[in-house]
C-alpha positions as CSV (number, residue, x, y, z in Angstrom):
1,X,120.5,108.2,57.4
2,X,117.3,109.6,59.1
3,X,116.8,112.8,60.7
4,X,116.5,111.2,63.8
5,X,119.9,109.4,63.6
6,X,121.6,112.8,62.5
7,X,120.2,114.5,65.7
8,X,121.1,111.9,68.1
9,X,124.9,111.6,66.7
10,X,125.1,115.4,66.7
11,X,124.3,115.6,70.4
12,X,126.4,112.7,71.2
13,X,129.4,114.4,69.5
14,X,128.7,117.5,71.5
15,X,129.1,115.8,74.9
16,X,132.9,115.9,74.4
17,X,132.9,119.5,73.4
18,X,133.5,122.3,75.9
19,X,130.3,123.5,77.5
20,X,128.8,120.1,76.6
21,X,125.5,119.4,75.2
22,X,122.2,121.6,75.1
23,X,120.2,119.4,77.7
24,X,116.9,120.8,76.4
25,X,117.3,120.0,72.6
26,X,119.1,116.8,73.3
27,X,116.1,115.8,75.6
28,X,113.7,116.4,72.7
29,X,115.8,114.1,70.6
30,X,116.0,111.4,73.2
31,X,112.3,111.8,73.7
32,X,111.7,111.1,69.9
33,X,113.9,108.1,70.0
34,X,112.1,106.7,73.0
35,X,108.9,107.0,71.2
36,X,110.3,105.3,68.0
37,X,111.5,102.4,70.3
38,X,108.3,102.1,71.9
39,X,106.5,101.8,68.6
40,X,109.1,99.3,67.2
41,X,109.9,102.0,64.4
42,X,113.6,101.7,65.3
43,X,115.6,99.0,66.9
44,X,119.0,98.5,68.6
45,X,119.7,95.6,66.1
46,X,117.8,94.4,63.2
47,X,118.3,91.2,60.9
48,X,119.6,91.6,57.3
49,X,118.1,89.7,54.3
50,X,121.2,87.2,54.6
51,X,120.2,86.2,58.1
52,X,123.0,88.2,59.7
53,X,122.1,90.9,62.4
54,X,123.1,94.5,62.3
55,X,124.0,96.7,65.4
56,X,122.5,100.1,65.1
57,X,125.1,102.1,67.2
58,X,123.4,105.3,67.0
59,X,120.3,103.9,68.7
60,X,122.6,102.5,71.7
61,X,124.3,105.9,71.7
62,X,121.0,107.7,72.1
63,X,119.9,105.6,75.0
64,X,123.3,106.3,76.7
65,X,122.7,109.9,75.9
66,X,119.3,109.8,77.6
67,X,121.1,108.4,81.0
68,X,123.8,111.2,80.7
69,X,121.4,114.1,80.6
70,X,118.5,112.6,82.5
71,X,117.9,113.4,86.3
72,X,116.7,111.3,88.9
73,X,113.1,111.9,90.0
74,X,110.5,110.4,92.3
75,X,107.9,108.3,90.3
76,X,106.7,106.6,93.6
77,X,103.2,105.5,94.2
78,X,101.8,104.9,97.6
79,X,102.7,101.3,97.7
80,X,105.7,101.3,95.2
81,X,108.8,103.3,95.7
82,X,110.4,104.2,92.4
83,X,113.2,106.6,91.5
84,X,114.8,106.8,88.0
85,X,116.0,109.0,85.4
86,X,113.3,111.3,84.0
87,X,114.3,110.2,80.4
88,X,113.5,106.5,81.1
89,X,110.4,106.0,83.2
90,X,107.9,103.0,83.0
91,X,106.6,102.1,79.5
92,X,103.1,103.6,78.8
93,X,100.7,100.7,78.0
94,X,97.2,100.6,76.9
95,X,94.6,98.0,76.6
96,X,94.7,98.6,72.8
97,X,98.4,97.4,72.7
98,X,97.1,93.9,73.5
99,X,99.9,93.0,75.9
100,X,98.9,90.9,79.0
101,X,100.8,92.4,82.1
102,X,99.8,90.3,85.0
103,X,99.8,92.1,88.3
104,X,102.7,91.3,90.8
105,X,105.7,93.4,90.5
106,X,106.6,93.3,87.1
107,X,108.1,96.2,85.1
108,X,108.6,97.2,81.5
109,X,110.9,100.5,80.9
110,X,110.2,102.9,78.3
111,X,112.1,102.8,75.2
112,X,111.4,99.1,74.6
113,X,109.0,97.4,72.2
114,X,106.6,94.8,73.4
115,X,104.3,93.5,70.7
116,X,100.7,92.6,70.6
117,X,100.2,89.1,72.1
118,X,103.1,89.1,74.4
119,X,102.3,87.6,78.0
120,X,104.3,89.0,81.0
121,X,104.0,86.8,84.1
122,X,105.2,88.4,87.5
123,X,107.7,89.3,88.5
124,X,109.6,90.0,85.4
125,X,111.5,92.9,83.7
126,X,112.1,94.3,80.2
127,X,114.9,96.9,80.0
128,X,115.4,99.9,77.7
129,X,116.2,99.2,73.9
130,X,114.7,95.7,74.1
131,X,112.5,94.3,71.3
132,X,110.0,91.4,72.1
133,X,108.0,90.4,69.2
134,X,104.6,89.0,68.9
135,X,103.1,86.1,70.8
136,X,106.3,85.6,73.2
137,X,105.8,84.6,76.8
138,X,107.9,86.1,79.5
139,X,107.6,84.0,82.7
140,X,108.0,84.8,86.3
141,X,111.4,86.2,87.3
142,X,112.7,86.4,83.7
143,X,114.8,89.1,82.4
144,X,114.9,90.7,78.9
145,X,118.1,92.9,79.2
146,X,118.7,96.4,77.5
147,X,118.7,96.0,73.9
148,X,118.1,92.4,73.7
149,X,116.2,91.1,70.8
150,X,113.6,88.5,71.0
151,X,111.5,87.0,68.3
152,X,108.0,85.7,67.8
153,X,106.3,82.8,69.8
154,X,109.6,82.5,72.1
155,X,109.0,81.2,75.5
156,X,111.3,82.6,78.3
157,X,110.7,80.4,81.0
158,X,110.8,81.0,84.8
159,X,114.0,82.8,85.9
160,X,115.4,82.8,82.5
161,X,118.2,85.7,82.0
162,X,118.5,87.3,78.7
163,X,121.5,89.6,79.2
164,X,121.7,93.2,77.9
165,X,124.5,94.6,76.0
166,X,124.2,98.3,76.0
167,X,128.1,99.2,76.0
168,X,130.3,98.9,74.1
169,X,127.9,100.6,71.5
170,X,129.2,98.4,68.6
171,X,128.7,95.3,70.3
172,X,125.8,93.1,69.2
173,X,123.2,92.5,71.9
174,X,121.8,89.0,72.8
175,X,119.5,87.7,70.1
176,X,116.8,85.1,70.3
177,X,115.1,84.4,67.1
178,X,111.5,83.1,66.5
179,X,110.1,79.9,68.0
180,X,112.9,79.4,70.5
181,X,112.2,77.7,73.9
182,X,114.5,79.0,76.6
183,X,114.2,76.8,79.8
184,X,114.1,77.8,83.4
185,X,117.2,79.3,85.0
186,X,118.9,79.4,81.6
187,X,121.3,82.4,80.9
188,X,122.1,84.1,77.7
189,X,124.9,86.6,78.0
190,X,127.7,88.7,76.0
191,X,125.7,89.0,72.6
192,X,125.2,85.4,71.7
193,X,122.7,84.4,69.1
194,X,120.1,81.8,69.3
195,X,118.8,80.9,66.0
196,X,115.3,80.0,65.1
197,X,113.5,77.2,66.6
198,X,116.4,76.1,69.2
199,X,115.5,74.7,72.3
200,X,117.6,75.5,75.5
201,X,117.0,73.1,78.4
202,X,116.7,74.6,82.1
203,X,120.1,75.8,83.4
204,X,121.9,76.1,80.1
205,X,124.4,79.1,80.2
206,X,125.8,80.5,77.1
207,X,128.4,83.5,76.9
208,X,131.1,85.0,74.4
209,X,133.5,82.4,75.6
210,X,131.4,79.3,75.9
211,X,132.0,76.3,73.6
212,X,129.0,74.5,72.6
213,X,129.7,70.8,71.8
214,X,127.3,69.4,69.2
215,X,126.9,65.7,69.5
216,X,124.6,65.3,66.7
217,X,126.9,67.0,64.2
218,X,130.2,66.0,65.9
219,X,131.5,69.6,65.9
220,X,132.2,72.5,68.3
221,X,130.6,75.9,68.0
222,X,132.4,78.9,69.3
223,X,132.7,82.4,69.0
224,X,135.5,83.6,66.7
225,X,135.2,86.9,64.6
226,X,131.4,87.0,65.7
227,X,129.2,86.0,68.6
228,X,128.5,82.4,69.6
229,X,125.7,81.1,67.6
230,X,123.2,78.3,68.5
231,X,122.2,76.6,65.4
232,X,118.5,76.5,64.3
233,X,116.4,73.8,65.8
234,X,119.4,72.6,68.1
235,X,118.3,71.0,71.4
236,X,120.9,72.0,74.1
237,X,121.3,70.7,77.5
238,X,123.7,71.3,80.4
239,X,126.7,69.1,80.3
240,X,130.2,68.9,81.5
241,X,133.8,68.0,80.3
242,X,136.6,66.8,82.4
243,X,139.7,68.6,83.4
244,X,142.6,66.7,81.8
245,X,145.4,68.3,83.9
246,X,147.0,66.1,86.6
247,X,145.5,68.3,89.4
248,X,142.2,68.1,87.5
249,X,142.1,64.4,87.2
250,X,143.4,63.8,90.8
251,X,140.4,65.8,92.3
252,X,137.7,64.8,89.6
253,X,137.2,68.2,88.3
254,X,135.0,69.1,85.3
255,X,133.8,72.2,83.6
256,X,130.3,73.0,82.6
257,X,129.9,72.5,78.8
258,X,126.4,72.9,77.0
259,X,125.7,70.0,74.6
260,X,123.6,69.8,71.4
261,X,122.0,66.2,72.0
262,X,119.9,66.3,68.8
263,X,117.9,68.7,66.6
264,X,114.2,69.5,66.9
265,X,111.6,66.9,66.1
266,X,108.1,66.3,66.7
267,X,108.7,65.0,70.0
268,X,110.5,68.2,71.0
269,X,107.7,70.3,69.6
270,X,105.2,68.5,71.9
271,X,107.5,68.9,74.8
272,X,107.9,72.6,74.4
273,X,104.4,73.6,73.4
274,X,103.4,77.0,74.6
275,X,100.5,76.9,76.9
276,X,97.7,78.2,74.6
277,X,95.0,77.8,77.0
278,X,96.6,80.3,79.3
279,X,96.5,82.9,76.6
């Protein structure tokens, strides 16, 4: 356990005590946590050697502590009204960070890590606690939610939504591993894991209760004791399945059902290649 973790957990425990927490000292601890998150030195979740992901509850507790002790201040500029907690302003970026932030309404909240080579197309948003690794592209209207973990060379297409999971603190956030392609208007929510090299076509929606039908392997992937996982290299498209009840058949009803139609091959790689010339 690090000194920072001990400090955060100590102040979190004090919030339930009579008199509450010392806001000044707690604010210093939250500021240290924010700096560590900005630098990528700590993460809300991190991979283990066996491929599983471990949620760092104390990091999420520290972020929540920052909201609790923070006060709303005016960060507005002449053309941009902006009111937020003083503990979580806009992330400070420099040219040396090697992040392309194209103008047009994008915002990255402090307490998130955005690695060198990341491209941010307007308007997009990265929330506190998120981790976005090298050479990832976040396209227009895309969201990287609080504590979401995004790997290297990921493409989040226009309007892709990677939901955040800040509460409950023990819950794993949404995780997208290296070399994943997420199509336009796709939505990933409630702590699902998209394994390395998977391809999600436009409009695919995944949640904790989603069943993923695998035509290639003739099996069904579903969340049981852990989150829903999209297998490595899976190519997923939106689909549907019929409602078998008498009422459903009478009215021709069906439910949405994402389907693995194949696993990644050379043709898939060609179709999902990142626009290197735009970098």
